C-alpha positions as CSV (number, residue, x, y, z in Angstrom):
1,M,-3.6,-4.4,6.9
2,E,-7.8,-5.3,7.5
3,S,-10.7,-3.0,8.1
4,R,-10.7,-3.9,11.7
5,D,-7.5,-2.7,12.3
6,F,-8.6,0.8,11.0
7,E,-8.6,2.5,14.8
8,G,-4.9,1.2,15.8
9,F,-4.0,2.8,12.4
10,F,-5.4,6.0,13.3
11,G,-4.3,6.0,16.5
12,L,-1.1,5.7,15.8
13,L,-0.6,8.6,13.2
14,K,-2.2,10.7,15.3
15,E,0.4,10.9,18.0
16,V,3.0,11.2,15.0
17,A,0.8,14.5,13.0
18,E,1.1,16.1,16.5
19,L,4.5,15.1,16.5
20,Y,4.7,16.7,13.6
21,G,2.6,19.4,14.6
22,T,0.3,18.1,11.5
23,R,-2.9,18.7,10.2
24,L,-4.8,15.4,10.2
25,S,-8.6,14.4,9.0
26,K,-9.9,11.0,8.3
27,K,-9.7,11.1,4.4
28,R,-6.1,11.7,4.9
29,A,-5.9,8.5,7.6
30,E,-8.0,6.4,5.1
31,L,-5.9,7.3,2.3
32,L,-2.7,6.4,4.0
33,F,-4.0,3.7,5.5
34,E,-5.6,2.2,1.6
35,A,-1.6,2.7,0.9
36,C,-0.5,0.7,3.4
37,R,-2.9,-1.9,4.0
38,E,-0.4,-4.4,2.5
39,L,1.7,-4.1,5.9
40,S,0.5,-5.2,9.1
41,L,0.3,-3.0,11.5
42,E,3.3,-4.5,13.3
43,S,5.3,-3.6,11.1
44,F,3.4,-0.5,9.3
45,A,4.1,1.3,12.8
46,E,7.5,-0.1,12.5
47,G,8.2,1.8,9.5
48,V,6.3,4.5,10.7
49,R,9.3,4.5,13.9
50,R,12.1,4.3,12.1
51,H,10.7,7.3,9.9
52,I,11.0,9.7,13.3
53,R,13.8,8.7,14.0
54,W,15.6,10.3,10.7
55,G,12.5,11.7,9.4
56,S,11.7,16.0,9.6
57,F,8.1,15.6,8.2
58,F,5.3,13.5,8.8
59,P,5.8,10.8,6.7
60,A,3.5,9.6,3.4
61,P,3.8,5.7,2.7
62,A,6.7,5.6,0.4
63,E,8.5,7.1,3.6
64,V,7.2,4.5,5.5
65,F,8.5,1.6,2.7
66,K,11.5,3.2,2.3
67,A,12.1,3.0,6.3
68,L,11.4,-0.9,6.5
69,Y,13.0,-2.4,3.4
70,G,15.3,0.4,2.3
71,T,15.5,2.3,-1.3
72,H,15.6,0.6,-4.7
73,E,18.9,0.7,-4.6
74,D,19.4,-0.5,-0.6
75,Q,17.4,-3.5,-1.7
76,A,19.9,-4.3,-5.5
77,T,22.9,-4.2,-2.7
78,M,20.9,-6.6,-0.1
79,A,20.0,-8.8,-3.0
80,W,23.8,-9.0,-5.0
81,C,24.8,-9.3,-1.4
82,D,23.4,-12.8,-1.6
83,V,23.7,-13.9,-4.7
84,L,27.7,-13.6,-4.3
85,E,27.4,-15.4,-0.1
86,A,25.4,-18.3,-3.0
87,I,28.8,-18.4,-4.8
88,R,31.0,-18.6,-2.2
89,R,29.4,-21.7,-0.7
90,T,27.7,-23.1,-3.9
91,G,30.0,-22.8,-6.2
92,A,28.5,-23.2,-10.1
93,E,27.4,-26.1,-9.8
94,G,24.6,-25.7,-6.6
95,P,21.8,-25.7,-6.8
96,V,20.0,-22.3,-5.4
97,K,17.1,-21.0,-4.2
98,F,16.5,-17.0,-3.6
99,A,13.0,-16.2,-1.6
100,D,13.5,-13.0,-4.1
101,Y,11.8,-14.3,-7.3
102,R,13.7,-11.7,-8.8
103,I,17.1,-12.4,-8.1
104,H,16.4,-15.5,-10.1
105,Y,15.2,-13.2,-13.1
106,A,18.1,-11.3,-13.7
107,I,20.3,-14.8,-13.2
108,E,18.9,-16.2,-15.7
109,R,18.7,-12.7,-18.1
110,M,22.1,-12.9,-17.2
111,G,22.7,-16.7,-19.1
112,G,21.7,-18.7,-16.2
113,W,23.8,-19.3,-12.7
114,A,26.7,-21.5,-14.4
115,H,27.7,-18.4,-16.5
116,A,27.2,-15.6,-13.9
117,A,28.6,-17.7,-11.0
118,W,32.4,-17.9,-13.4
119,A,31.6,-15.1,-14.3
120,V,31.9,-13.1,-11.1
121,K,34.7,-16.0,-10.2
122,E,36.6,-14.6,-12.8
123,K,36.5,-11.6,-12.1
124,K,37.1,-11.8,-8.5
125,N,40.9,-13.7,-9.9
126,G,41.1,-11.2,-12.2
127,R,41.0,-12.3,-15.7
């Protein structure tokens, strides 16, 4: 978010604070804004909407990010699903490109793409 987004951000937070019966100071809103600055205002609003569906307390930045991206475990599971899909699609030989650089790092730590793909296929075939 850019500094010009603060008023819209603050307005949204005031509504959420009202919903949860929470007192919202301008200083608290400024701290929340800084913690969530990497998000667009639209993404922040979506994270807050998702949190409101399940959360029973005023959302901290961690809850907004969790609502948008899932937990670390959720992210790891989704990344592993991407790897399994790539193995199914390309096998051990194909070039692969993942949007998340962390997947490439993990694959390299496993011995490279061919080794990781082979190991998964061997495990699947019960060998």
